[in-house]
C-alpha positions in Angstrom: 32.7 11.9 5.5 32.4 9.7 2.8 30.1 6.2 3.5 32.3 4.0 2.2 36.0 4.1 0.6 37.5 3.4 -2.8 39.8 -0.1 -1.0 36.1 -1.2 0.0 34.1 -0.8 -3.5 37.6 -1.8 -5.4 37.8 -5.9 -2.7 34.3 -6.3 -3.7 34.6 -5.7 -7.6 32.2 -2.7 -8.2 34.9 -1.1 -10.5 34.1 -3.7 -13.2 32.0 -2.5 -15.9 30.6 -4.2 -19.2 32.5 -6.0 -22.6 33.6 -2.4 -24.5 31.5 -3.9 -27.2 27.8 -3.4 -25.4 28.9 -0.3 -24.0 26.1 2.6 -24.3 27.7 5.9 -24.4 25.7 7.8 -22.1 27.6 6.0 -19.2 31.1 7.8 -21.0 31.4 10.4 -17.5 31.4 7.0 -15.6 33.8 5.4 -17.3 37.7 5.7 -16.5 40.0 2.9 -18.9 39.2 -0.4 -20.4 41.5 -3.3 -19.9 41.2 -6.5 -21.6 37.9 -5.5 -23.4 36.4 -4.8 -20.4 35.1 -1.1 -18.8 36.6 0.2 -15.9 34.1 2.3 -13.9 35.5 5.4 -11.9 35.2 4.8 -8.3 35.5 7.9 -7.6 33.0 9.3 -9.0 30.5 6.2 -7.5 31.5 6.9 -4.0 30.2 10.8 -5.0 26.6 9.0 -6.4 26.4 6.4 -3.4 26.4 9.3 -0.7 23.9 10.7 -2.6 21.5 8.5 -2.9 22.5 7.4 0.9 21.3 10.9 1.7 18.2 10.4 0.2 17.1 7.7 1.4 18.0 8.8 4.6 15.4 11.6 4.4 12.7 9.5 2.7 13.3 7.2 5.4 13.2 9.8 8.3 10.2 11.7 6.4 8.1 8.0 7.0 8.1 7.2 3.6 8.4 3.7 2.0 11.2 3.1 -0.9 10.5 -0.4 -4.0 13.8 -2.9 -3.8 12.9 -4.2 -7.1 15.8 -7.0 -7.7 14.5 -10.5 -9.3 17.9 -11.4 -11.2 19.8 -14.9 -9.5 22.4 -12.2 -8.0 20.5 -10.1 -6.5 17.3 -11.5 -5.5 18.1 -13.3 -1.8 20.0 -10.3 -0.9 17.4 -8.4 -1.3 14.7 -8.8 -0.7 16.9 -9.8 2.8 18.5 -6.2 3.2 15.1 -4.8 2.6 13.5 -6.9 5.2 15.6 -5.7 8.0 15.1 -2.3 7.2 11.3 -2.7 7.4 10.7 -1.8 3.7 9.0 -4.1 0.7 10.3 -5.9 -2.1 9.9 -7.9 -4.9 12.4 -10.0 -5.9 10.0 -12.9 -8.1 8.8 -11.2 -10.6 7.1 -7.6 -11.9 4.1 -7.8 -12.2 2.5 -5.6 -15.7 1.2 -2.8 -13.8 2.3 -2.7 -10.5 2.7 0.6 -10.3 -0.1 1.8 -12.7 -2.5 -0.3 -12.3 -2.1 -0.6 -8.4 -6.0 -1.1 -7.0 -6.3 -4.2 -8.9 -2.7 -5.2 -7.2 -4.3 -4.1 -3.9 -6.8 -6.5 -5.0 -4.9 -9.4 -5.8 -3.6 -9.1 -1.6 -6.9 -8.6 -0.8 -7.5 -12.3 -1.9 -4.0 -13.7 -0.2 -5.8 -11.9 3.1 -9.1 -13.5 2.7 -7.5 -16.9 2.1 -5.5 -16.6 5.5 -8.7 -15.6 7.7 -11.0 -18.7 6.1 -7.4 -21.0 7.7 -7.8 -18.9 11.1 -11.9 -19.6 11.0 -12.4 -23.0 10.2 -14.4 -22.1 6.7 -11.5 -23.3 4.7 -11.6 -27.2 6.6 -15.3 -27.4 5.3 -14.5 -27.2 1.6 -13.8 -30.2 -0.2 -11.0 -31.5 -0.9 -10.3 -30.9 -5.2 -11.1 -26.7 -3.7 -8.3 -26.6 -1.1 -5.8 -28.1 -3.3 -6.6 -25.2 -5.9 -6.7 -22.7 -3.1 -3.6 -23.1 -1.7 -2.0 -23.2 -5.0 -3.3 -19.7 -5.4 -2.0 -18.7 -2.0 1.3 -20.0 -2.8 1.7 -18.3 -6.0 -0.1 -15.1 -4.7 2.6 -14.9 -1.5 5.7 -15.1 -3.7 4.4 -12.7 -6.0 3.3 -10.1 -3.3 3.7 -11.4 -0.5 6.3 -8.7 0.4 4.3 -5.9 0.0 1.0 -7.6 1.3 1.2 -4.2 4.0 1.6 -1.5 1.0 -1.1 0.3 1.0 -0.2 2.9 -0.9 1.9 3.3 -3.6 5.7 3.6 -2.7 7.3 7.0 -2.4 10.3 5.5 -4.6 12.4 2.6 -5.9 15.6 0.6 -5.9 16.5 -1.2 -8.5 19.7 -3.2 -9.9 20.1 -4.3 -13.4 18.1 -1.5 -15.2 17.6 -3.7 -18.4 16.3 -7.0 -16.4 13.8 -4.2 -15.1 13.0 -2.2 -17.7 9.1 -2.5 -16.8 9.7 -0.8 -13.6 11.2 1.8 -14.3 9.8 3.1 -17.4 6.1 2.6 -14.4 8.1 4.5 -11.9 9.2 7.7 -14.9 5.6 7.6 -15.5 4.2 7.8 -11.7 6.5 10.0 -11.4 8.3 8.4 -8.6 12.2 8.5 -7.9 14.2 5.9 -9.2 17.4 4.9 -7.7 18.9 2.2 -9.3 22.8 0.3 -9.8 24.0 1.3 -13.5 26.4 -0.6 -14.7 28.3 0.5 -18.6 26.1 -1.2 -20.7 22.7 0.2 -19.7 20.8 3.8 -20.6 20.8 6.2 -17.7 19.2 8.9 -18.7 16.1 7.7 -17.1 17.0 7.3 -13.1 17.2 9.8 -11.2 20.3 9.0 -8.9 22.7 7.1 -10.5 25.1 4.3 -8.8 27.4 3.7 -12.0 28.3 0.0 -10.2 28.7 -3.7 -11.4 25.3 -5.0 -11.2 26.5 -8.6 -12.3 28.8 -9.9 -8.9 26.8 -10.5 -5.7 29.8 -8.8 -3.4 29.2 -5.5 -5.5 25.3 -5.9 -4.8 25.6 -6.7 -1.0 28.2 -4.0 -0.4 25.6 -1.3 -1.9 22.7 -2.8 -0.4 24.5 -2.4 3.3 25.7 0.9 2.9 21.8 2.2 1.4 20.4 -0.2 4.3 22.5 1.5 6.4 21.5 5.7 5.6 17.6 3.9 5.7 18.5 3.0 9.5 19.5 5.9 10.6 16.9 7.9 8.5 14.6 5.3 10.9 16.1 6.3 13.8 16.1 10.0 13.5 12.2 9.3 12.9 11.5 7.4 16.0 13.9 10.4 18.7 12.2 13.3 16.5 8.0 11.0 17.6 9.8 10.7 21.4 10.6 14.5 21.4 7.2 15.6 20.4 5.7 12.9 22.4 7.4 15.2 25.7 6.8 18.4 24.8 2.6 17.1 23.9 3.2 16.2 28.0 4.8 19.5 28.5 2.4 21.6 27.0 -0.4 19.4 28.9 1.3 19.7 32.5 1.2 23.7 31.8 -2.0 23.8 30.9 -3.6 22.4 33.8 -0.8 25.0 36.1 -0.6 28.1 34.2 1.2 29.9 36.3 4.7 27.7 35.9 5.1 27.0 39.8 5.1 23.9 41.1 2.5 22.9 43.6 4.0 21.6 46.6 1.8 21.6 50.3 3.5 24.2 52.9 6.3 23.1 55.6 4.8 23.2 58.9 1.1 22.1 58.0 -0.8 19.4 59.4 -2.8 16.7 57.6 -6.2 16.9 57.9 -7.9 13.5 58.8 -11.5 13.7 56.7 -12.6 10.8 58.5 -12.1 12.7 62.6 -13.8 15.9 61.5 -17.0 14.4 60.7 -17.5 12.7 63.8 -16.6 15.0 65.8 -19.8 17.2 67.0 -20.1 20.3 66.3 -19.4 23.4 68.2 -21.9 24.7 70.7 -23.8 28.4 69.3 -22.8 30.8 71.7 -26.0 32.1 74.1 -28.0 35.1 72.5 -28.7 37.6 75.0 -32.4 39.2 75.2 -32.5 42.5 75.4 -34.3 43.7 78.6 -37.8 44.8 78.8 -39.4 47.5 79.7 -41.8 47.4 82.2 -45.5 49.7 81.6 -46.0 52.3 84.1 -49.0 52.3 86.3 -51.8 53.6 85.9 -52.4 55.9 88.8 
């Protein structure tokens, strides 16, 4: 069953493409018609592509992998940050720093620096610094938080990227392609879809369109996370059962006998030991008298 329907997409304005004179011919398979100089996206194909992307994201979440959401345009940044945080996924919504993926160790150093500043504030070292130094460190901390705050817990490269507006986020897409990281993206009629692994033909300028697609994808991620949690609980139950089987290999329940009386250990210790049975001495034969 599809995760969305034609009417929902129509109401959100997902079908509105870009101006016809700025179109990319490679998007022709996803274009239905042209009206008033604007291309109309074929929503039937969008439904199919959304389902494909949602299923793939669900599997990634189920296997415990991270998807990095990238959207720095004004219409999308708040929605993407909110939805990504809700499903515990990292996001970039301010600025894509060059080398975010291809030079990941350097990015991790910047994150460690931010964590070091936080520790200084916690242990009181920060208060011992001069006022000027404190101001400089605060500004540095704010800048790092703004650009890298959402990925501070990302200790390794993401398993996939989700991008809104691949023209604006061209550097992110290039880095992902270079590292063979799969890319999910909302692709408008003015974009080249050849560098995207999971194309979602949709209007990437309207807030309603972005929000609807984000809701569908994040719901799929939630399903994957729930299934992962259930699998872990099932494994833990099986491990417990295996442990019990090792302790009692016969598989029989160990039960006390029905009429068995409880044993009082202290009473047994205090009771006197039973008397030993008398030993009968063998009769001694007398020696014969000498005549």
